[in-house]
PLY file of the C-alpha trace (Angstrom):
ply
format ascii 1.0
element vertex 261
property float x
property float y
property float z
element edge 260
property int vertex1
property int vertex2
end_header
76.33 107.68 118.36
79.48 106.48 119.50
79.74 104.48 122.55
81.66 105.24 125.27
84.71 103.42 124.52
85.28 104.62 120.81
84.30 108.52 122.54
87.38 107.78 125.19
89.55 105.73 122.69
90.62 107.99 119.39
92.42 105.06 117.94
91.30 101.23 117.84
93.58 98.68 116.11
91.94 95.76 116.05
93.56 92.11 114.81
95.78 93.72 111.75
97.20 91.72 110.23
100.28 93.77 107.93
102.78 93.26 105.84
103.85 93.12 101.99
102.93 90.76 99.73
102.92 87.14 101.21
105.51 88.55 103.83
103.98 88.76 106.44
105.47 90.95 109.47
102.26 91.54 112.00
99.42 89.68 112.74
96.96 89.35 114.54
97.77 92.98 116.54
94.73 94.78 118.62
95.01 98.22 121.11
93.83 101.20 121.38
95.10 104.66 121.35
93.00 106.96 124.51
93.20 110.85 123.04
95.70 113.22 123.99
98.16 110.58 125.02
101.67 110.09 123.79
101.74 106.69 122.81
104.93 104.82 122.18
105.21 101.88 119.32
108.66 100.16 120.41
111.05 97.07 119.30
113.55 95.91 118.07
115.23 96.40 114.80
113.26 94.42 111.88
110.04 94.11 114.49
107.21 96.31 112.47
107.57 99.26 114.03
107.61 101.40 111.06
105.45 99.24 109.07
102.40 99.66 111.34
102.85 103.37 111.74
102.16 103.30 107.55
99.24 100.62 108.03
97.91 103.85 111.15
98.01 106.24 108.69
96.13 104.94 105.56
99.71 104.30 103.53
99.11 100.21 103.21
95.60 98.81 103.70
94.58 95.40 104.82
91.79 93.36 104.06
92.17 91.67 107.81
91.31 93.41 110.54
90.41 97.14 111.25
92.22 100.48 112.21
89.52 102.43 113.52
90.28 106.75 113.40
87.77 108.42 115.88
84.67 106.14 114.36
85.20 105.20 111.02
87.63 102.05 109.46
90.59 103.58 107.25
91.29 99.73 105.80
87.25 99.99 103.99
86.73 103.99 103.57
86.95 104.94 100.09
89.75 107.07 99.12
87.88 110.20 99.19
86.97 109.81 102.78
90.61 108.16 103.81
91.76 111.92 102.25
89.51 113.54 104.55
90.19 111.33 107.49
93.72 112.47 107.07
93.18 116.61 107.40
93.22 115.39 111.51
96.67 113.74 110.83
100.36 115.04 111.05
103.03 112.71 110.16
106.64 113.66 111.34
108.77 111.61 109.53
112.20 110.19 109.73
114.49 112.30 108.20
112.44 115.45 108.51
111.88 115.20 104.38
111.62 118.47 103.90
112.54 119.88 100.35
115.91 120.91 99.97
114.94 123.67 96.83
112.21 124.96 99.01
112.74 127.53 102.07
111.24 126.49 105.21
108.68 128.47 105.31
107.84 127.08 101.88
108.02 123.58 103.23
105.81 124.30 106.47
103.76 126.07 104.05
103.10 123.26 101.95
99.60 121.21 103.59
97.98 124.86 103.27
98.66 125.17 99.53
95.70 122.20 99.03
93.25 124.46 101.01
91.20 127.01 98.89
89.90 128.36 101.91
93.36 129.72 103.55
94.02 133.27 101.33
98.26 134.07 101.04
98.73 136.61 103.62
96.77 134.19 106.37
98.93 131.44 105.26
101.87 133.49 106.35
100.70 134.06 108.95
100.11 130.28 110.30
103.77 129.99 109.09
105.45 132.14 111.03
103.16 130.79 113.91
104.09 127.21 113.57
107.40 127.92 113.27
107.56 129.80 116.15
106.39 126.83 118.19
109.29 124.67 117.43
111.48 127.93 118.56
112.29 128.62 114.45
110.61 132.20 114.77
113.08 134.16 112.08
114.33 131.17 110.04
110.78 131.50 107.29
113.37 132.35 104.75
116.51 129.79 105.72
116.58 126.52 103.62
117.36 123.05 104.88
120.82 122.44 104.16
121.84 126.00 106.23
119.72 124.17 109.18
121.44 121.26 112.40
120.14 118.42 112.11
118.01 118.93 115.20
116.38 121.91 113.63
114.99 120.22 110.70
113.38 118.01 112.92
111.16 120.64 114.64
111.07 122.06 110.66
109.50 118.77 110.26
106.99 118.61 112.96
106.05 122.79 112.26
104.92 121.65 109.14
103.01 118.41 110.58
101.46 120.60 112.92
100.81 123.43 109.97
96.33 121.79 109.67
96.02 121.73 113.50
96.05 118.07 113.46
94.39 115.97 116.24
97.09 113.20 115.33
100.96 113.24 115.33
102.38 110.92 114.18
106.37 110.90 114.76
109.01 108.02 113.58
112.38 107.88 115.45
112.02 111.54 115.60
115.55 111.93 117.35
117.58 109.15 115.22
120.47 110.66 114.33
120.48 113.62 116.94
123.05 113.87 120.03
122.14 113.25 123.36
121.59 117.18 123.83
118.96 118.03 121.16
117.56 114.61 121.32
116.45 116.29 125.43
115.12 118.78 123.54
112.56 117.47 121.04
111.66 115.56 124.15
110.07 118.44 125.87
109.17 119.91 122.59
106.99 117.01 122.12
105.73 117.06 125.87
105.19 120.51 125.43
102.95 120.50 122.02
101.25 117.59 123.70
100.94 119.55 127.07
99.57 123.03 125.34
96.56 122.11 122.38
95.51 118.10 123.72
96.98 116.34 120.72
97.48 112.99 120.55
100.98 111.85 119.61
101.55 108.42 118.73
105.16 107.77 118.24
107.57 104.95 116.78
110.77 104.26 118.27
113.38 102.53 120.29
114.77 105.71 121.85
114.73 104.35 125.67
115.07 108.20 127.43
112.72 109.36 125.14
110.45 106.41 126.02
110.67 106.71 129.75
110.73 110.59 129.55
107.55 111.35 127.59
105.92 108.08 127.12
102.45 107.54 128.93
101.23 104.25 126.99
103.39 101.35 125.28
102.95 98.72 123.43
106.61 96.48 122.71
106.67 94.67 118.73
108.70 91.33 118.27
110.02 89.71 115.35
109.79 86.15 116.20
106.44 87.18 117.12
105.24 88.91 114.68
102.99 91.07 117.26
103.11 92.77 120.93
104.64 90.75 123.86
103.84 93.88 126.17
101.88 96.65 127.08
100.87 98.81 129.45
103.24 102.11 130.51
106.87 102.49 130.61
107.29 101.97 133.64
105.62 98.91 133.83
107.70 97.65 131.35
110.44 98.35 132.37
109.55 96.45 136.06
108.12 93.41 133.60
111.04 90.66 134.61
108.14 87.91 133.19
109.50 88.03 129.48
113.20 88.35 129.38
113.50 90.73 125.78
111.11 92.99 127.57
113.23 93.32 130.76
116.70 92.99 128.05
115.59 96.64 126.24
114.39 98.07 128.95
117.47 97.44 131.23
119.92 97.11 128.64
122.28 99.88 130.03
122.32 98.57 132.82
122.99 94.96 131.35
126.22 96.80 128.73
124.00 96.17 125.52
123.41 99.40 124.05
122.49 98.24 120.58
119.80 96.46 121.38
116.81 98.02 118.49
119.18 100.01 117.14
0 1
1 2
2 3
3 4
4 5
5 6
6 7
7 8
8 9
9 10
10 11
11 12
12 13
13 14
14 15
15 16
16 17
17 18
18 19
19 20
20 21
21 22
22 23
23 24
24 25
25 26
26 27
27 28
28 29
29 30
30 31
31 32
32 33
33 34
34 35
35 36
36 37
37 38
38 39
39 40
40 41
41 42
42 43
43 44
44 45
45 46
46 47
47 48
48 49
49 50
50 51
51 52
52 53
53 54
54 55
55 56
56 57
57 58
58 59
59 60
60 61
61 62
62 63
63 64
64 65
65 66
66 67
67 68
68 69
69 70
70 71
71 72
72 73
73 74
74 75
75 76
76 77
77 78
78 79
79 80
80 81
81 82
82 83
83 84
84 85
85 86
86 87
87 88
88 89
89 90
90 91
91 92
92 93
93 94
94 95
95 96
96 97
97 98
98 99
99 100
100 101
101 102
102 103
103 104
104 105
105 106
106 107
107 108
108 109
109 110
110 111
111 112
112 113
113 114
114 115
115 116
116 117
117 118
118 119
119 120
120 121
121 122
122 123
123 124
124 125
125 126
126 127
127 128
128 129
129 130
130 131
131 132
132 133
133 134
134 135
135 136
136 137
137 138
138 139
139 140
140 141
141 142
142 143
143 144
144 145
145 146
146 147
147 148
148 149
149 150
150 151
151 152
152 153
153 154
154 155
155 156
156 157
157 158
158 159
159 160
160 161
161 162
162 163
163 164
164 165
165 166
166 167
167 168
168 169
169 170
170 171
171 172
172 173
173 174
174 175
175 176
176 177
177 178
178 179
179 180
180 181
181 182
182 183
183 184
184 185
185 186
186 187
187 188
188 189
189 190
190 191
191 192
192 193
193 194
194 195
195 196
196 197
197 198
198 199
199 200
200 201
201 202
202 203
203 204
204 205
205 206
206 207
207 208
208 209
209 210
210 211
211 212
212 213
213 214
214 215
215 216
216 217
217 218
218 219
219 220
220 221
221 222
222 223
223 224
224 225
225 226
226 227
227 228
228 229
229 230
230 231
231 232
232 233
233 234
234 235
235 236
236 237
237 238
238 239
239 240
240 241
241 242
242 243
243 244
244 245
245 246
246 247
247 248
248 249
249 250
250 251
251 252
252 253
253 254
254 255
255 256
256 257
257 258
258 259
259 260
């Protein structure tokens, strides 16, 4: 039986040590993510944001620490159980990761192809519905090369959502986009979160995104190899106790627009 804390927190990370071989990037990382919130993982370049994301979705495993997803430790389950848990995930990679030789509809349908219980006609309907949710209705037969950067991001989001995941992971969802398109992505993420109640974990250093849609955040630091601040974005912006945190959140006022790029 789940405890009240486990029921409220869909993800619990405890004392995680993460890295590549002997290269330790993060150590002793602990935090919780509540159901239905937009949770931000932020920090400067090389601090371990994307590394942490890879451990949270089970691409890498460690014997030091735990990552609990809805009560199951994905660091210790077998491959069959991990595959089952991942069916509840959707991941939007930084590049969108669309296959150029496939149409948008074929790209979005890829996760559905693994489900033998969904007939082709229903798959087509689901694809059209998901593309409509990201404002790409009617683009099923377009190829990625025919789309703008923002449209590719939205197409990648449609594919991440196609299996109705309870958790969506985003790796730099606004990277390479102009300010207007980035704002559209902010609104889309917030709308999906509000309409579906999907838990969202976003790796980013986009300050406007953090302040616009983040419910809570942790800030990682390369030198500390872990978390140096956590709380709401507003709390972190007003944090004067740690110069690195204050510099990140107030860099525009200070004229430093390149921190964390």
